[in-house]
N, C-alpha and C positions, 0 to 999 in steps of 0.2 A: 212478375219483374218487368221494368221499363229499362231501354237503354236506348240513349241520344246518342247518334254517331255523328260528328261534325268531321265530315271528308269532303272538301269542297271541291278541289279543283284538279286534281292530277286523276286522270281516266285509269293509269294503270295502279295507281295506289287504291281506288275504287274496287277495282277487278280483283285485287290481292286481297282483299278485306271480305269479299264474299264467302271465302269458303270458311272463315272463321265464324261467321254468321249461319252458317248452314250447320256447322258443328255445334254450336252454341244451342241452337232450335232445336236439335236432335238432343242434346243431353240434358237441358233445363226446359222442365215444363213450363209451361204458361209466361214463356221469356218473350217481349215485344220489341221488335226494333224500329226506333225512328230514325230517320237520317238527314241531315241538311246538306244539300248539294248543290253545285253549279248547275244552273236550269240545262245547260247544253248536256250533261250527264244524267239527268233524272231518268231518262227512258230505259238506262242500262239498269236501274235498281227495281224499275216495273215488272223486270224478268224474273226476281227472286220472290218466290212466296214468303221467305221468312221477314221481309219489310212490311212493316205495319203502316205507317205513314212516311211519307217524303215531303220534304218541304224545301223546293226549289229555290235558289237566291241567285241574283245576278250581282255579285259582288265586285267584278270588274266593273261593271255598269256603276255600281254606286262608289267605287274608289275614284273613278274617271271624272265622274259628274255630280260630286258630293254637294257641291252648291245648289243643285237643281231640285226644286219641289218634288219632282217625280222621285228622285232618288230616297227621299225621306218617306214619301208615302209607301214606297216599296220596302223599306226597311220597317217601317211599321206595320205593313200586312204581315211581315215574317215574325215580328214580334206575337202579334196578334194569333196567330198560328201556333207557335210554341207555346203560349199560354194554353190553348185548348188542349195540347197533347199532355 
């Protein structure tokens, strides 16, 4: 079973979600968690063995600089990563 968690910006919310990932990993065999998260918090998720893929994004940059080509390139990269998992 695959689960995609989209919890982007709040470090507290990310940390408080990790025990649920641990419990689900212990109870449900073959469960894989993928997570979309703000780049600045992606290292926190690397500590958890239950997280399979981490897709870091820079949402604040995208919102502030939506008109820049670099923002659209990063957005496209994120979409490509999502299609791979």
